[in-house]
N, CA, C and O of each residue as an XYZ file, in Angstrom:
276
protein
N     -34.478    -42.757     18.290
C     -34.211    -44.115     18.714
C     -34.714    -44.392     20.858
O     -34.355    -43.597     21.727
N     -35.421    -45.476     21.087
C     -36.053    -45.988     21.595
C     -35.000    -47.045     22.752
O     -34.423    -48.003     22.238
N     -34.850    -46.829     24.025
C     -33.721    -48.111     24.697
C     -34.860    -49.466     25.205
O     -35.983    -49.220     25.644
N     -34.471    -50.479     25.090
C     -34.987    -51.610     25.411
C     -34.224    -52.579     26.087
O     -33.082    -52.880     25.737
N     -34.915    -53.164     27.208
C     -34.440    -54.592     27.813
C     -34.237    -55.425     27.337
O     -34.679    -55.740     28.442
N     -33.904    -56.605     26.546
C     -34.435    -57.667     26.161
C     -33.315    -58.765     27.015
O     -32.123    -58.543     27.225
N     -34.180    -60.113     27.459
C     -33.369    -61.013     28.470
C     -34.026    -62.233     27.615
O     -35.136    -62.174     27.084
N     -32.998    -63.533     27.569
C     -33.649    -64.672     27.196
C     -33.812    -65.091     28.169
O     -32.986    -64.634     28.960
N     -34.975    -66.282     28.940
C     -34.991    -67.110     29.532
C     -35.526    -68.472     29.533
O     -36.209    -68.948     28.626
N     -35.139    -69.128     30.712
C     -35.662    -70.402     30.679
C     -37.010    -70.868     30.871
O     -37.399    -72.028     30.732
N     -37.870    -69.590     31.295
C     -39.327    -69.486     31.178
C     -39.521    -68.032     31.537
O     -38.571    -67.249     31.530
N     -40.799    -67.655     31.864
C     -41.125    -66.589     31.517
C     -40.654    -66.047     33.096
O     -39.823    -65.140     33.138
N     -41.037    -66.447     34.015
C     -40.438    -65.970     35.617
C     -39.341    -66.248     35.826
O     -38.890    -65.565     36.745
N     -38.364    -67.221     35.253
C     -37.264    -67.147     35.212
C     -36.328    -65.444     35.605
O     -36.814    -64.396     35.177
N     -35.413    -65.438     36.182
C     -34.469    -63.809     36.157
C     -33.524    -64.417     35.652
O     -33.213    -65.606     35.725
N     -32.757    -63.004     34.780
C     -31.996    -63.260     34.190
C     -31.026    -61.799     33.896
O     -31.679    -60.756     33.926
N     -29.962    -61.706     33.700
C     -29.546    -60.646     33.145
C     -29.673    -60.652     31.493
O     -29.333    -61.561     30.735
N     -30.310    -59.268     31.128
C     -30.319    -59.106     29.618
C     -29.632    -58.034     29.363
O     -28.825    -57.424     30.065
N     -30.004    -57.850     28.322
C     -29.101    -56.536     27.698
C     -29.789    -55.127     26.832
O     -30.561    -55.198     25.875
N     -29.347    -54.075     27.371
C     -30.138    -53.129     26.627
C     -29.717    -52.694     24.855
O     -28.717    -52.404     24.197
N     -31.081    -52.863     24.674
C     -30.508    -52.222     22.433
C     -31.469    -51.029     22.513
O     -32.571    -50.942     23.054
N     -30.683    -50.056     21.764
C     -31.578    -49.155     20.978
C     -31.611    -49.534     20.174
O     -30.617    -49.946     19.576
N     -33.595    -49.620     19.466
C     -34.285    -49.753     18.464
C     -34.777    -48.493     18.239
O     -34.797    -47.569     19.052
N     -35.312    -48.484     16.717
C     -36.156    -47.449     16.691
C     -37.650    -48.040     17.083
O     -38.291    -47.214     17.731
N     -38.134    -48.894     16.915
C     -39.806    -49.101     17.665
C     -39.725    -50.436     17.621
O     -39.050    -51.068     16.809
N     -40.583    -51.011     18.714
C     -40.658    -52.189     19.576
C     -40.673    -53.395     18.225
O     -40.386    -54.567     18.468
N     -40.922    -53.086     17.270
C     -40.950    -54.119     15.966
C     -39.303    -54.347     15.920
O     -38.883    -55.504     15.928
N     -38.642    -53.549     15.886
C     -37.402    -53.402     15.663
C     -36.738    -54.118     16.889
O     -36.059    -55.091     16.563
N     -36.789    -53.851     18.201
C     -36.812    -54.491     19.010
C     -36.880    -56.126     18.996
O     -36.015    -56.923     19.361
N     -38.049    -56.347     18.515
C     -38.930    -57.616     18.601
C     -37.699    -58.698     17.789
O     -37.141    -59.716     18.198
N     -37.578    -57.793     16.218
C     -36.303    -58.412     15.546
C     -35.348    -58.875     15.780
O     -34.861    -59.966     15.486
N     -34.774    -57.481     16.731
C     -33.556    -57.699     17.397
C     -33.168    -58.967     17.846
O     -32.262    -59.722     17.491
N     -34.523    -59.086     19.171
C     -34.058    -60.469     19.944
C     -34.407    -61.609     18.975
O     -33.758    -62.616     19.255
N     -35.243    -61.773     17.905
C     -35.496    -63.354     17.718
C     -34.066    -63.728     17.109
O     -33.580    -64.822     17.395
N     -33.169    -62.562     16.014
C     -32.103    -62.968     15.503
C     -30.676    -63.083     16.138
O     -29.647    -63.407     15.546
N     -30.858    -62.659     17.837
C     -29.709    -63.162     18.622
C     -30.461    -63.887     19.578
O     -30.214    -63.387     20.676
N     -31.366    -64.949     19.704
C     -31.967    -65.790     20.354
C     -30.682    -66.841     20.196
O     -30.270    -67.055     19.056
N     -30.169    -67.372     21.116
C     -29.370    -68.262     21.138
C     -30.028    -69.523     21.257
O     -29.554    -70.346     20.474
N     -31.390    -70.163     22.299
C     -31.388    -71.460     22.317
C     -32.712    -71.566     21.797
O     -33.509    -70.630     21.741
N     -32.909    -72.664     21.440
C     -34.675    -73.087     20.650
C     -35.332    -73.462     22.187
O     -34.829    -74.161     23.066
N     -36.459    -72.842     22.186
C     -37.371    -73.233     23.448
C     -37.177    -72.300     24.514
O     -37.818    -72.218     25.561
N     -36.166    -71.572     24.102
C     -36.446    -70.359     25.639
C     -37.272    -69.163     25.460
O     -37.815    -68.950     24.377
N     -37.384    -68.470     26.331
C     -38.690    -67.268     26.281
C     -37.874    -65.684     26.577
O     -37.392    -65.262     27.628
N     -37.941    -65.086     25.318
C     -37.672    -63.879     25.058
C     -38.763    -62.796     25.707
O     -39.988    -62.871     25.611
N     -38.003    -61.787     26.382
C     -38.936    -60.786     26.797
C     -38.226    -59.378     26.849
O     -37.153    -59.082     27.376
N     -39.242    -58.486     26.063
C     -38.633    -56.953     26.076
C     -39.524    -56.117     27.080
O     -40.723    -56.287     27.298
N     -38.919    -55.443     27.487
C     -38.837    -53.940     28.544
C     -38.494    -53.347     28.645
O     -37.269    -53.328     28.524
N     -39.522    -51.722     29.121
C     -38.395    -50.558     28.565
C     -37.561    -50.697     30.071
O     -37.715    -51.097     31.225
N     -36.654    -50.114     29.240
C     -35.186    -50.390     30.469
C     -35.437    -49.011     31.489
O     -34.800    -49.281     32.507
N     -36.079    -47.660     31.666
C     -36.246    -46.907     32.314
C     -37.366    -47.452     33.482
O     -37.231    -47.346     34.701
N     -38.391    -48.003     32.825
C     -39.778    -48.312     34.066
C     -39.636    -49.557     34.069
O     -40.099    -49.912     35.153
N     -39.166    -50.726     33.347
C     -39.288    -52.203     33.895
C     -40.567    -52.948     33.152
O     -40.771    -54.161     33.189
N     -41.468    -51.872     32.401
C     -42.769    -52.246     32.304
C     -42.434    -53.556     30.914
O     -41.513    -53.573     30.097
N     -43.180    -54.187     31.034
C     -43.043    -55.726     30.155
C     -43.674    -55.079     29.086
O     -44.286    -54.023     29.247
N     -43.555    -55.702     27.888
C     -43.571    -54.937     26.432
C     -44.216    -55.883     25.650
O     -45.343    -55.783     25.166
N     -43.176    -57.122     25.523
C     -43.425    -58.123     24.774
C     -42.791    -59.092     25.043
O     -41.566    -58.996     25.123
N     -43.549    -60.512     25.296
C     -42.860    -62.030     25.175
C     -43.050    -62.690     23.997
O     -44.010    -62.589     23.234
N     -41.903    -63.492     23.876
C     -41.912    -64.322     22.640
C     -41.782    -65.749     23.536
O     -40.833    -66.032     24.266
N     -43.160    -66.698     23.255
C     -43.297    -67.615     23.820
C     -43.501    -68.830     22.970
O     -44.699    -68.999     22.743
N     -42.591    -69.887     22.332
C     -43.421    -71.071     21.565
C     -43.373    -70.324     19.933
O     -43.842    -70.823     18.911
N     -42.963    -69.556     20.005
C     -42.170    -69.386     18.617
C     -43.272    -67.996     18.500
O     -43.359    -67.549     17.356
N     -43.947    -67.421     19.360
C     -44.803    -66.389     18.768
C     -45.002    -65.128     19.965
O     -45.195    -65.397     21.150
N     -44.926    -63.847     19.481
C     -44.806    -62.546     20.492
C     -45.899    -62.552     20.949
O     -46.834    -63.023     20.301
N     -46.084    -61.980     22.307
C     -47.469    -61.643     23.198
C     -47.286    -60.243     23.528
O     -46.506    -59.988     24.445
N     -48.005    -59.086     22.801
C     -47.420    -57.762     22.753
C     -48.565    -57.179     24.108
O     -49.731    -57.547     24.253
N     -47.955    -56.386     24.802
C     -48.728    -55.962     26.117
C     -48.809    -53.978     25.478
O     -48.075    -53.597     24.566
N     -49.633    -53.199     26.061
C     -49.691    -51.888     25.655
C     -48.267    -51.483     26.094
O     -47.736    -51.648     27.193
N     -47.541    -50.641     24.437
C     -46.569    -49.700     25.166
C     -46.638    -48.623     25.474
O     -47.184    -47.922     24.623
N     -46.288    -48.065     26.446
C     -46.499    -47.044     27.277
C     -45.854    -45.746     27.188
O     -46.120    -44.867     28.008
């Protein structure tokens, strides 16, 4: 299991407290974030909890994935 930091924000540059989840892989983390999205039109971000590197962003209903380290 890998630890991911998931945040739902008003826009990609916003700062907001997220939550830490343990998932099998990035795809599982994306599914978890999508299922738990509270508001329509917000931006979801997934980062590595230990380094804070951005792994994926969901904006306008589409995921943009960055290289996973």
